[in-house]
N, C-alpha and C positions, 0 to 999 in steps of 0.2 A: 763368706764362710761356706765353702763347698762341703757337702757330706755325702755319704753313701751308706746304704743298708745292704748288707750281704747276708744271705741265708744259705746255710750249708746243711744238707741232709746227712744223717748218720748212715754209713755204709755197713750193713750187718754182716756182709761177707768178709770184709777186711777188718771189721770191728773197730772202726775209727771214723772220724770226720775227715773228709777229703778237702784239706785247706788250700790246695793249689790255687784256686781262683782268688782267695784272700791274699795269699802271698804275692801273686802276680799283680793284684791291684795295688798293694802297699809298696811294691818295689820302688816306684819312682815318686812316692808321696812322703811328705813330712807329716806324721800323725800329730794332731794337736790334742785330741782326746778320743776315747773309744769306750763303748760299753757293750758287753756281751751278755746274752741271755739264752737259756735253753728253754725249749718248749716242745710239746707233743701235739700232734694233730693226726687223727685217723690212725692211731697206733704207730706213727712214725715220729722219730725224734729229730729235732733240728737245733742248730746253733745259729743264732742271728746276731749280727754285730753292727752297731751303729758307729760310723767312723766320721769324725770331723778332721779335715786335712787341709794342707796347703800343697799346691802343685809345685813340683820341682821342674823347672824348665830345662830345655836343652842347653848344654854348655856354650859359653861365648868365647872362652879362652882355649887355646890349644897348647899352652906351655906347661911347665911343671908346677906352677902355682895354680892349683885346682880351683875351679869355681865351686859354688855350693853343690850343684848337681854332680859334678865330677867327684867331689869328696864323698858324697853319698854313694855313688856307683862304686868307687874304690873300696869303701867300707863293706858294701854288700858283696863285692867280689871276694874280699878277704874272708867274709863269713862263709860264702859258698865253698871257697878253697879249703877252709878248715874242716867243714862238714864232709867234703869229698875225700880229704886226706884221712880223716878218722874212719870213714866207711871203708876205704881201700887199704887201711893199715900202712900208710906211707907218710913220710914227712911232707909238710905243706909245700916246700920248695920243689918237690917232684911234680906237683900239679902245676904250679907257676911261681916264679920268684916275685918278689915285690917290684922289681924293675919291669918284669913282664906285665904285671897287673897295671902298673902306671902307664905302660904303653897301650894296653887295652883301653884304658880310660881315655887317654889322649886321642888315640886313633879311632876308637869306637867302631871296630870292624863289624859289618853286618852280612858278610859273605865269607865262605871258606877261603876264597881267593884272597880277600883282603886280610884275613887272619894270617896267611902265609907271609905277609910283610912284617909281622911282629917278630923281632929277634928272639930266638929261643923256642919258637913254635915250629917244630919240624913235623915230618910226616906222622910219626907215632903219637906225638902229643895232640896233633890236630885230629887224628883218628879217634883217640880216646875222649877228648874233651871239646873238640871244635864245635860240633853242633850245639852242645849244651851252652857253651860260651856265647855263640852267635845268638841263640834264642834268648839268653839272659840279657844281653845288651839290647836286642830289639825290643824285648818286653819292657826294659827299663825306660827307653825313650818313646815308647808307644803312648800316644795321647788318646785316652778313652773318654 
């Protein structure tokens, strides 16, 4: 039963909690349960989260029948694509088609050069989303 406690300070300049470290940690985990609490210390506000999780391991298969980690990565990429499309005001298929997402999951590129091998990822798409996709995949498979 692995668990993690993450504490995130409130950023008064941005008027929000910077949840990136929490999102990065949860990216390749299957959450079993969690509990969040707010607390203040020395006039600063924090959000602390207790997370019980199972680790999702690297994929063993490379065909279209996704392993559990590949399914999770595919679903997370779809969420990322939806958010990116909403933010940019474009249809999701402009960011990446379902076929392209499947190829990303199967090939799991970790460099811009390897991303060029994904059919549909030309120069413009790589310039716009390449670094973000590569970082997303690397973070997903990172073992912390």
